[in-house]
N, C-alpha and C positions, 0 to 999 in steps of 0.2 A: 762427336764433340770433344771427347776426352783426348783424342789425338791432337786436335788443334790447340786445346788448352795446355797440353804438355810440350808440344814441339814447334809451335809458331814463335817467331821472335817476339820479345816482350813488347816492343813498340806497336806491333800489330795486335797482339792480344788485348792490350790496354784500350784500344779504340773500338774493339768489336763488342757488340751486344749479343752474347751467345744464346740468349733466350729467343732470339729471332732466327737462329740458324735453321735453315730448312733445305732438304735435298731437293734438287730440281729434277723433273722428269726429262727424259730424252738426252740428247748429247749435243755438244758443240763441235764435235769432230767431223771433219770431212771424211769421205769414204777412204781416201788415201791414208789419212792419219790413223784411221781405225786399224790399219794393218800393223802399226808400230806402237800405239799407245792405247791404254784404256783409261776412261775418265769417270770420275764421280764428281758431280757439280753441286756446290752448295751456294745458296744466297744467304748473306748475313748482314743485318743492319748495323749501322754505326751507333755508338752511344750518343744520346742526346738527339736522336732522330735526324741525323745529318745525312741521310741517304743510305745506300747499301752498296755492297761490293759482291762480286762473285769470287768465292774461294774454291779453287779447283784442285782436287787431289789427283795427281797423275801417278799411278803405281807402275813402276818399271820392273818387268819380270825377266829381263835378260840376265843371263848368268855371267856375262862379262860386260865391262864398261863399254859404252858407245860414245865416241868422241863427238858425234854429230847430234847428240841429244839436244843441245841448244837450238839447232835448226828446227828440230821437231817441235820443241816447246814454243819457238817463235811462230811456227805455223799454227799451233794450237791457239795462241793468243789472238792472232788475226782472224782465225776461223771463228772464234767465240765472238769477237767484236762484229764481224760480218753478220753472224746470226742475229745479234742484237739489232743491227740495222734492218735486216729483213723482217724482224718481228715488230719493227717500229717502236723499239724500246729506247729510253734514254741510255746513252753509253754508260756502262758501269765498269769499274776497275776489275781486272782479272788477276788474281794472285796465283801463279802456278806453284805447286808444291811437288817436288820429286822425291819419292821414297825409294831408296836403293837397298837391295839386300843381297848383292853378289858377294863372293868371297874375296875377289881381287879388289884392292884399294882403288877408289875412283875419286879423283880430285874435282871439285867444283870448277867449272870454267864458263866464261861468257862467250857469246857469239864472236866477239872481236878476237878472242884468243885463238880461234880456228884459223885466222889469217896470219900466218907466220911472216914476220918481217914487214908487216904493213905499217907505213908511215902514219903517225898520229893524225895528220890532216885528213887522211882518207877515211878515218873511222866515222866521220860525220855522215857518211852515206850508208852506214849500217844501222839497222834497227837496234835501239839501245833498250835493254830490259834486263832485269834480274829475276831470279827465281829462288825459292826456298829449297834447300837441299838437305835431306836427312839421310844419313848413312847408318843403317842398323848395325853394321859391323863395328862401329865405334862405340856402341852401347854394350855394357856388360849384361849378362843374363840377369844378374842381381838387380841392376837398374831397371830392366824391363819388368821383372817380376814385381817390383815395388809400385808399379802403376796401379792407381785406384780401380781402373776398369780392367777386370781380370780377363774378359774376353779379348780386349785389345792386347793385353800382355801375352795371352796364348797365341794370338795371330802373329804378333811380332816375333815371338820365339820360333814359331813354325817357319816363318819366312826367313829368319836369320839362319836357321840350320837346314833349310830346304835341300841343300846339296849334300847333306850328311845323313844318309839313310840310317846308319847305325844309331846316331844321336836321336833322330826322330823316333825310332823304335824303342830305345831305352827310356825315353821321356814321354812316350805317347799317353800313358795313363794320367800323368800329372797335367799334361796339356789338355786332355779331354775334361778333366775336372775343372780346370780354370775356365775353359771355353763354355762349360755348361751354364755359366752365369749370364751368358749373352742371350739376345733375342733368338727365339726358336728357329726362325728361318736362317739366320746367320750361323747358328750352331750346327745345323744340318750341313751347310756348305763347308764349314770347317772340318767336320767329321769326314766328308768325302775327300777334301783336300789332303787331310792327314793319311787317309787310306791310300791315296794315289802316290804318296811319298814313301811309305814304308809298310811293312806287314803289321796288321793289327791282329796278332796271334791270340789264340783262345786264352792263354795265361794272362795277357794284358787285359782283355775284356773281363775276365773273372776277377781281376783285382779292383775293378771299379765298383763304387757304391751302386746298389741295385737300380735306383731310378735312372742314373746316368747310363749304366750298362744297357738297360732296356731301350733307351733312346738311341744309343749308338747301334745296337743290334737291329732295331727297326729301320733306321736310316740306311744301314748297309744292305739289309735284305732287299729293300725297295730299289736301291741303287744297282745292286748286282743283278737282280731280276730284270730290271729295265735294260741293263747292258746285254744280258743274255738274249732277251727278246729282239733287241736291235741287231745283235750278231746273227741270230737266226734269219731275220728278215733280209739282212744284207746278203747272207749266204744264198737264200732262195732267189733273190733278185739277180745275184751274180750267176747262179746256175741257169736261170731263165734266159739271161742275155747270152751266156755261152751256148746254150742249146739252140737259140735262134741263129747265132753265128755259124754253128756247125751245120745247121739245116741249110742255110744259104750257101755255105761252102759246097755242100753235096750237090745242090741244084746246079751251081756253076760248073762243077766237075762233070756232071752228066751232060750239060749243054756243050762243054768243050769236047767231050768224047764223041759227039755226033759229027763234029767237023763240018757243020753246016752253017754256023753263025759267026759273025764278026765279033770282036771284043765288045764293041759298042752295043750290038744287039743283045749279047748275053747279059751285059750290065743292066740293060733295059728290062729284059725278061725277069731277072733275079731281083731287081730293085736294089742294086748295090753300085758303088762307084766303079768306074772302069779300072781304077788302080787295084781294087780288090780282086777283079777278074785276072789281072796280070800277075798278081801275087800268087793266086791259086795255080795258074798255069805254070809259073816258075817252079812252084813246089812239085807239081806233077812231073815236069821235065827232069827235075833232079832225081826223082825216084825211078825214072825209066832208064 
């Protein structure tokens, strides 16, 4: 809510009843769009009970500008409207918000701007839409720190400096203190995000107030232990697969050495593709 109150255009904020702002479950993104965008969808009523709109927050995590983002956002809008139709809902307005935190300057551009040299008359055949564009790079750290919602401030500072490992490490303690005011679930996600961006060394952790230090340590212990277990399980599975492959390879070698069977028969006996048999034979021929 604090994000919308601070960064939506005035004419939008004035019409929204933020007491009705609710996050919607699920997603309006198609499988294809999920590869390029992540979405958080909110429904918000209008003041005076004049209906509701969908406010969609699209967070762009690319480290460089993408000129084709208007195409992606257009796909998102139509995907959302199509989902409303499938759900037999009354169509409601979707306001896309793009939050960018890359280091390179990225100028807002509409879909029509992608078509260089296009005569004005042809633009009538293009979908026409605007989106709200927020560039964290244009906000000073002081402006971000002044936000009333300290968790939001910590998140924005971490995103803004996500490409600067040294900056993240120098300011980690302050960011963790700010983020500690957020909801527990979000705070844990923030701790893991910060850990993935820079080293949370012992001296940083020791400088934190005890309750915050305890939460950070507990979160990291669980996260690291989970990663260790997943790594072990993946290693075991990889070893198992490699062992099976080596076993099959040895069976194929033995069958080839008998000189009694065709490629097709060996593939059948060993339960492998004929291409695998040819590969093993080729390897044997090179060694001979």
